[in-house]
VEXDREN-2710 file (C-alpha; in Angstrom, 1 decimal):
% VEXDREN-2710
k/r/px/py/pz
1/MET/33.6/40.0/22.0
2/CYS/30.3/38.2/22.8
3/VAL/30.3/34.4/22.5
4/LYS/27.7/31.9/23.1
5/GLN/28.0/29.9/26.4
6/ILE/26.3/26.6/26.9
7/SER/25.1/25.8/30.5
8/ILE/23.8/22.5/31.7
9/SER/23.0/21.0/35.1
10/LEU/24.4/17.6/35.9
11/ASP/23.7/15.2/38.8
12/ASN/26.7/15.1/41.0
13/VAL/27.7/11.5/40.4
14/PRO/30.7/9.9/38.8
15/GLY/30.8/9.8/35.1
16/LYS/28.3/12.6/34.2
17/LEU/30.8/15.2/33.1
18/MET/32.7/12.4/31.2
19/ASP/29.5/11.5/29.3
20/VAL/29.2/15.2/28.2
21/SER/32.8/15.3/27.1
22/GLU/32.6/12.1/25.3
23/ARG/29.4/12.9/23.4
24/LEU/30.9/16.2/22.2
25/GLY/34.3/14.6/21.4
26/VAL/32.6/12.0/19.2
27/GLU/30.9/14.8/17.3
28/GLY/34.2/16.7/16.8
29/ILE/33.2/19.5/19.1
30/ASN/36.1/21.1/20.9
31/ILE/35.5/22.6/24.4
32/ARG/37.5/25.9/24.5
33/ALA/36.5/27.1/28.0
34/ILE/34.8/25.4/30.9
35/SER/33.7/26.1/34.5
36/VAL/32.1/23.6/36.9
37/ALA/30.5/24.7/40.1
38/ASP/29.0/22.2/42.4
39/THR/26.5/21.9/45.2
40/ALA/25.8/18.7/47.2
41/ASP/23.6/17.2/44.4
42/ILE/23.9/19.2/41.3
43/SER/26.8/20.7/39.2
44/THR/26.4/23.7/36.9
45/VAL/28.6/23.3/33.9
46/ARG/29.3/26.4/31.8
47/PHE/31.3/26.1/28.6
48/VAL/32.3/27.7/25.3
49/THR/32.8/25.4/22.4
50/ASP/34.0/25.8/18.8
51/ASP/30.5/25.2/17.5
52/PRO/27.7/26.2/20.0
53/GLU/24.9/25.5/17.7
54/LYS/26.1/21.9/17.1
55/THR/26.8/21.6/20.9
56/ASN/23.2/22.6/21.6
57/ASN/21.8/20.1/19.2
58/VAL/24.0/17.2/20.4
59/LEU/23.2/17.8/24.1
60/ARG/19.6/18.2/23.6
61/SER/19.4/15.0/21.4
62/HIS/20.8/13.2/24.5
63/GLY/18.3/14.6/26.9
64/TYR/20.2/17.4/28.4
65/SER/18.4/20.7/29.2
66/VAL/20.6/23.3/27.6
67/ARG/20.7/27.0/28.3
68/ILE/22.5/29.4/25.9
69/THR/23.6/32.8/27.0
70/ASP/25.8/35.6/25.6
71/VAL/29.0/36.1/27.6
72/ILE/32.1/38.2/27.0
73/ALA/35.4/36.8/25.8
74/LEU/38.4/39.0/26.0
75/GLU/42.1/39.1/26.5
76/VAL/43.5/40.4/29.8
77/PRO/47.0/41.7/30.5
78/ASP/49.2/38.9/31.9
79/HIS/50.8/40.5/34.9
80/PRO/49.9/41.0/38.5
81/GLY/46.7/43.0/38.8
82/GLY/46.0/42.6/35.0
83/LEU/42.4/41.6/35.7
84/GLN/41.7/45.1/37.0
85/ALA/41.7/46.2/33.3
86/VAL/38.3/44.3/33.1
87/LEU/37.0/44.7/36.6
88/LYS/37.6/48.5/37.2
89/PRO/35.6/49.7/34.2
90/LEU/32.8/47.4/35.0
91/ARG/32.6/48.5/38.6
92/ALA/32.7/52.1/37.5
93/ALA/29.7/51.4/35.2
94/LYS/27.9/49.5/38.0
95/ILE/27.9/46.3/36.1
96/ASN/27.9/43.2/38.2
97/VAL/30.3/40.4/37.3
98/HIS/28.5/37.1/38.0
99/TYR/31.2/34.8/37.1
100/LEU/34.5/34.6/35.3
101/TYR/36.6/31.7/34.0
102/PRO/39.6/31.1/31.8
103/TYR/39.6/30.2/28.1
104/LEU/41.8/27.2/27.2
105/GLY/44.3/29.1/25.1
106/ARG/45.6/32.6/24.4
107/GLY/44.7/35.4/22.1
108/GLU/46.4/36.8/19.1
109/SER/48.7/38.9/21.1
110/GLY/49.6/36.0/23.5
111/GLN/47.6/37.3/26.3
112/PRO/45.3/35.0/28.3
113/ILE/41.5/35.1/27.6
114/VAL/38.7/35.1/30.1
115/ILE/35.1/34.5/29.8
116/VAL/32.9/37.0/31.7
117/GLY/29.3/36.7/32.7
118/VAL/27.7/39.9/33.7
119/ASP/24.3/41.3/34.5
120/LYS/24.2/43.8/31.5
121/THR/26.2/42.2/28.6
122/ASP/25.6/44.8/25.9
123/GLU/26.5/47.6/28.2
124/ALA/29.5/45.8/29.5
125/VAL/30.8/45.2/25.9
126/ASN/30.5/49.0/25.2
127/VAL/32.2/50.0/28.5
128/LEU/35.1/47.5/27.9
129/ARG/35.6/48.4/24.3
130/ASN/35.7/52.1/25.1
131/ASN/38.0/51.6/28.0
132/TRP/40.3/49.3/26.2
133/VAL/40.8/51.7/23.2
134/HIS/41.3/54.6/25.7
135/THR/43.8/52.7/27.8
136/PHE/45.6/50.6/25.2
137/GLY/45.1/52.5/22.1
138/LYS/43.8/49.6/20.1
139/GLU/40.7/47.6/19.7
140/ILE/40.1/45.0/22.2
141/TYR/40.6/41.4/21.1
142/ALA/38.1/38.8/21.6
143/LEU/37.3/35.4/20.1
END
């Protein structure tokens, strides 16, 4: 359920995100989930790739400052209100969701996958796993 997320900051100028994408593509690294949040001068790019260690090495070798964090990847029910299956148990456990973004693809059961950054990752994993088994009668699927 935990995956490694790569975060970098980019100057908010044309071509910076393209440079990152191109460098990773040349190295055969596939971006599986991505979120870009901007301010006037800087964009924060968070992403999950198929090879986080190689991603880290490639980006650092090209001068990027890389931050690696654990985030949660899990399927969510694909129906109106389905995200509540994730958010309600986290709220009940007083775990703060900092951000959430979609994974580019679907899980084994065909449901969408989201990447979730929280303030207490290990606790969130346990809360979600226990809630999922109780609610759906099966182990939670993640990457």
